[in-house]
C-alpha positions in Angstrom: 0.0 0.0 0.0 1.3 3.5 -0.9 0.7 6.6 1.1 0.0 9.6 -1.1 0.5 13.3 -0.5 -2.2 15.9 -1.2 -0.7 16.4 -4.6 -1.0 12.8 -5.6 2.7 11.8 -5.2 3.7 8.9 -2.9 4.8 10.4 0.4 8.1 8.5 0.3 8.8 10.1 -3.1 8.1 13.6 -1.8 10.3 13.1 1.3 13.2 11.5 -0.4 13.1 14.1 -3.1 13.3 16.9 -0.6 16.1 15.1 1.3 18.2 14.6 -1.8 17.7 18.2 -2.9 19.2 19.3 0.4 22.1 16.9 0.5 23.6 18.2 -2.8 24.1 21.5 -1.0 21.6 23.7 -2.9 19.7 26.1 -0.7 16.2 24.7 -0.8 14.2 27.9 -0.3 16.9 30.7 -0.5 16.7 33.2 -3.3 19.1 35.9 -2.0 22.2 36.8 -4.0 25.5 35.3 -3.2 27.6 37.2 -0.5 31.3 36.8 -1.0 33.7 37.2 2.0 36.7 38.8 0.4 34.9 41.9 -0.9 33.6 42.4 2.7 37.1 42.2 4.0 38.3 44.8 1.5 35.4 47.1 2.4 36.1 46.7 6.1 39.7 47.9 5.6 38.4 51.0 3.9 35.3 51.8 5.9 35.4 50.3 9.4 35.5 53.3 11.9 37.7 51.5 14.5 40.3 50.6 11.8 40.3 54.2 10.5 40.5 55.7 13.9 43.5 53.4 14.7 45.1 54.4 11.5 44.8 58.1 12.3 46.3 57.5 15.8 49.2 55.7 14.1 49.8 58.6 11.6 49.6 61.1 14.4 52.1 59.1 16.5 54.6 59.1 13.6 54.7 62.9 13.8 55.8 62.9 17.4 59.5 61.8 17.1 60.5 64.7 15.0 59.0 67.1 17.5 60.6 65.4 20.5 64.2 65.5 19.2 64.1 69.1 18.0 65.8 71.9 20.0 63.6 74.1 22.2 62.3 77.2 20.4 64.7 80.2 20.8 63.8 83.2 22.8 64.1 86.7 21.3 64.0 89.6 23.8 63.8 93.4 23.3 64.4 95.9 26.2 64.2 99.7 26.4 65.0 102.0 29.3 65.0 105.8 29.9 65.1 108.7 31.0 65.5 110.6 27.8 69.1 111.6 28.3 70.1 107.9 28.9 67.8 106.1 26.5 69.0 102.7 25.7 67.7 99.7 23.7 68.7 96.0 23.9 68.0 93.1 21.5 68.9 89.5 22.6 68.6 86.0 21.2 68.7 83.0 23.6 68.8 79.3 22.6 68.7 76.4 25.0 70.8 73.2 24.3 69.9 70.1 26.3 72.7 68.0 27.6 74.2 65.8 24.8 72.1 62.6 24.3 68.9 64.0 25.7 67.3 64.9 22.4 68.2 61.6 20.9 66.6 59.7 23.8 63.5 61.9 23.6 63.2 61.0 19.9 63.8 57.3 20.7 61.1 57.3 23.3 58.6 58.9 20.9 59.7 56.6 18.0 59.1 53.5 20.1 55.8 54.9 21.2 54.9 55.4 17.5 55.9 51.8 16.7 53.8 50.5 19.5 50.8 52.4 18.2 51.5 50.9 14.8 51.4 47.4 16.2 48.1 48.2 18.0 46.8 49.4 14.6 47.8 46.0 13.1 46.1 44.2 15.9 42.9 46.1 15.5 42.8 45.3 11.8 43.2 41.6 12.6 40.6 41.7 15.3 38.0 43.5 13.2 38.5 41.1 10.3 38.2 38.1 12.7 34.9 39.6 14.0 33.7 40.0 10.4 34.5 36.4 9.5 32.8 35.1 12.6 29.7 37.1 11.7 29.9 36.0 8.1 30.2 32.3 8.9 27.5 32.5 11.6 25.2 34.0 9.0 26.0 31.1 6.7 25.0 28.7 9.4 21.7 30.5 10.0 21.0 30.4 6.2 21.7 26.7 6.1 19.5 26.1 9.3 16.7 28.0 7.7 17.0 25.8 4.6 16.9 22.7 6.6 14.0 23.8 8.8 12.0 25.0 5.8 12.6 21.7 4.1 11.4 19.8 7.2 8.3 22.0 7.4 7.4 20.8 3.9 7.9 17.2 5.0 6.0 17.7 8.2 3.1 19.2 6.3 3.0 16.0 4.2 3.2 13.9 7.4 0.3 15.9 8.9 -1.8 15.4 5.8 -1.0 11.7 5.7 -1.8 11.2 9.4 -5.0 13.1 9.0 -6.0 11.0 6.0 -5.2 7.7 7.8 -7.1 8.9 10.9 -10.2 9.7 8.8 -10.3 6.2 7.2 -9.7 4.5 10.6 -6.1 3.3 9.8 -4.4 5.8 12.1 -4.7 7.3 15.6 -5.5 10.9 16.5 -2.2 11.1 18.6 -0.2 10.8 15.3 -2.1 13.8 13.9 -1.6 15.9 17.1 2.1 15.0 17.3 2.6 16.0 13.6 0.9 19.3 14.3 2.9 20.0 17.5 6.2 19.3 15.6 5.1 21.5 12.7 4.4 24.4 15.2 7.8 23.9 16.8 9.5 24.1 13.4 7.6 27.3 12.6 8.7 28.7 15.9 12.3 27.7 15.2 12.1 29.3 11.8 10.9 32.6 13.3 13.9 32.5 15.7 16.3 31.8 12.9 15.0 34.7 10.8 15.4 37.0 13.8 19.0 35.8 14.3 19.6 36.4 10.6 18.5 40.0 10.9 20.8 40.5 14.0 23.8 39.2 12.1 22.9 41.4 9.1 23.0 44.4 11.4 26.3 43.2 13.0 28.0 42.9 9.6 26.7 46.3 8.5 28.0 47.8 11.7 31.5 46.4 11.0 31.3 47.8 7.4 29.9 51.1 8.6 26.8 50.6 6.6 23.2 51.4 7.7 21.9 48.6 9.9 19.1 47.7 7.5 21.3 47.6 4.4 20.6 44.5 2.4 23.0 41.5 2.4 23.0 38.3 0.4 23.4 34.7 1.4 27.0 33.8 2.3 28.8 31.3 0.1 29.4 27.7 1.2 32.8 27.9 3.0 35.4 25.3 2.2 36.8 23.5 5.2 40.2 25.1 5.7 42.9 22.5 6.3 45.0 23.3 9.4 48.5 22.5 8.1 50.4 23.7 11.2 51.2 22.0 14.4 50.4 23.6 17.8 54.1 24.2 18.4 54.5 25.9 15.0 51.4 28.1 15.7 52.8 29.1 19.1 56.1 30.0 17.4 54.3 32.2 14.8 52.2 33.8 17.5 55.2 34.8 19.7 57.0 36.3 16.7 54.1 37.9 14.8 51.3 38.7 17.1 50.7 42.5 17.2 49.6 42.2 20.8 52.9 40.7 21.9 54.9 43.0 19.6 53.1 46.1 20.9 54.0 45.1 24.5 57.6 44.5 23.3 57.7 48.0 22.0 56.3 49.3 25.3 59.3 47.6 27.0 61.7 49.2 24.6 60.0 52.6 25.1 60.2 52.2 28.9 63.9 51.4 28.8 64.6 54.5 26.7 62.5 56.5 29.1 64.6 55.2 32.0 67.8 56.2 30.2 66.3 59.6 29.6 65.3 60.0 33.2 68.8 59.3 34.3 70.2 61.7 31.8 68.0 64.4 33.4 70.5 64.6 36.2 72.8 66.4 33.8 72.5 70.1 33.3 71.2 71.8 30.1 72.9 74.9 28.6 71.7 78.0 27.0 73.6 80.5 24.9 72.6 84.1 24.4 73.7 86.8 21.9 72.6 90.4 21.9 73.3 94.0 20.9 72.9 97.1 23.0 72.3 100.6 21.5 72.5 103.8 23.4 70.6 106.7 21.9 73.1 109.4 23.0 74.8 111.3 20.1 78.3 109.9 20.9 77.2 106.4 21.7 78.2 103.2 19.9 76.5 99.9 19.4 77.8 97.2 21.7 77.4 93.4 21.2 77.5 90.9 24.1 77.2 87.1 24.6 76.1 85.0 27.5 76.5 81.3 28.5 74.2 79.8 31.1 73.7 76.4 32.8 70.4 75.0 34.1 71.4 73.4 37.4 69.3 70.3 38.5 69.2 71.7 42.0 66.0 70.0 43.0 67.1 66.5 41.9 66.0 64.9 45.2 62.3 65.8 44.6 62.3 65.9 40.8 64.9 63.9 38.8 65.1 61.1 41.4 61.3 60.6 41.3 61.4 60.8 37.5 63.7 57.8 37.5 61.5 56.0 39.9 58.5 56.7 37.8 60.2 55.4 34.7 61.4 52.2 36.4 57.9 51.5 37.6 56.5 52.0 34.1 59.2 49.7 32.6 58.4 47.0 35.1 54.7 47.3 34.4 55.4 46.9 30.7 57.4 43.7 31.3 54.6 42.2 33.3 52.0 43.2 30.7 54.2 41.6 28.1 54.2 38.3 30.0 50.5 38.5 30.5 49.9 39.2 26.8 52.1 36.3 25.8 50.2 33.9 28.1 46.9 35.2 26.8 47.9 34.8 23.1 49.3 31.3 23.7 46.1 30.3 25.4 44.0 31.6 22.5 46.2 29.7 20.1 45.7 26.4 21.9 42.0 27.0 22.5 41.2 27.7 18.9 43.6 24.9 17.7 41.7 22.4 19.8 38.3 23.8 18.7 39.4 23.5 15.0 40.6 20.0 15.4 37.5 18.9 17.2 35.2 20.5 14.6 37.2 18.8 11.8 36.7 15.4 13.3 33.0 16.0 13.9 32.5 17.2 10.4 34.0 14.0 9.0 32.0 11.8 11.4 28.7 13.6 10.7 29.1 13.9 7.0 30.5 10.4 6.2 28.8 8.3 8.8 26.0 9.8 11.0 24.0 11.7 8.4 24.0 8.9 5.7 23.0 6.4 8.4 20.2 8.8 9.6 19.0 9.3 6.1 18.8 5.6 5.5 17.0 5.1 8.8 14.4 7.7 7.8 13.9 6.2 4.4 13.5 2.8 6.0 11.0 4.1 8.5 9.0 5.8 5.8 8.9 2.5 3.8 7.9 0.6 7.0 5.2 3.1 7.9 3.7 2.7 4.4 3.2 -1.1 5.0 2.2 -0.7 8.7 5.5 -2.1 10.2 6.7 1.2 11.7 4.6 3.5 13.8 4.2 7.2 13.0 6.2 8.5 16.0 9.2 6.4 15.0 9.1 7.8 11.5 8.8 11.4 12.9 11.6 10.8 15.4 13.9 9.7 12.6 13.1 12.9 10.6 13.8 15.2 13.6 17.0 13.3 14.3 18.2 13.7 10.8 17.4 17.5 10.9 19.4 17.8 14.2 22.4 16.0 12.6 22.3 18.2 9.4 22.2 21.3 11.5 25.1 20.0 13.7 27.1 19.3 10.5 26.8 22.9 9.4 27.4 24.2 13.0 30.7 22.3 13.2 31.8 23.4 9.7 31.2 27.0 10.8 32.8 26.4 14.2 35.9 25.2 12.4 36.2 28.2 10.2 35.6 30.6 13.1 38.4 28.9 15.0 40.7 29.3 12.0 39.7 33.0 11.8 40.6 33.5 15.4 43.9 31.7 15.0 44.7 34.1 12.1 44.1 37.0 14.5 46.5 35.8 17.1 49.3 34.4 14.8 49.0 37.2 12.2 49.1 34.7 9.4 46.5 34.1 6.8 45.3 30.5 7.0 42.1 30.8 4.9 43.8 32.3 1.8 42.2 35.7 2.1 44.0 38.9 1.3 45.2 41.1 4.1 46.2 44.8 3.8 
């Protein structure tokens, strides 16, 4: 005996057709245009406000070293005194000269600070792109989940009609009809939730790209499973050498060491040289020139220079501790995402090559058994829902793998997915 759908097709044919259409990877109900990742990355580099702000800070920091190692501005003075019979005018130029080495150290401190800001800029670019990829892959998962749930809604509608038809002719029980209706309502509820999550991810991607929140987006492309070709030790080595977070803290240590050297150099006096001319306005007067040499004595070294050195040493030690903290954090993130990627890779193979094919066969067998009265309706329905869960888990693990790879790229500063980085 064959069970027919409302359109006249055997229910087994309808269900298997929908299942096969989904297995080949085509979006069953999606009609949105394809959304490619690389153009989004390129746009983020150009439009993301956080990246642009960091770039401006870096450009501003590059202008500081030249200012720091320049001589202080000279002082020009003009003096006049009376009474009328002794009128006299003076013009003087004074220039301060810091003790030898101070200007170079000031420039070095500023240069290391600029390099640190540059590393922070690189780190922000990597972090923003990792966030974009996570949102992109999550959006792909939502689209695939919507496809799977929409497909199952169609199947459940056929199940409901079949259960209703069998109940009306006395070959089924009312419980089967109610269970089919309950599961159909749950699927519709899940579809509503998924559509809400899709809109949230749209808004998040648009935020990263500095677009209006409601700007339209297409459906992300099917991501290829990125092979992780590096060992954990290799990734740790790349991270300690390349991570902008670690490099920025290293620059902070170098800046702190130069600041300590500069603070110690402040114990030495600065000099100033003055040149001038004096003109008396009497009829027999002559113009006289004069010169002056002065020394700035660090008289208050006990409350000024000494505490300047203490301050610089404290900042340097703080930078060293922050460097160790940053290194530990980066190495933890490398291992965490490495383990996540490996776990997801194993589950993708298990789900795709074993569990889902077996679940699909179980569903097909239960449909055939139900048609001849050897399998009850609830068993057939349970097999359908189990297959849906496995299909969703497969796409969840594929996306989890790519997100872990994207986060590894952020910490090791090395493209693992073949995308272009500016």
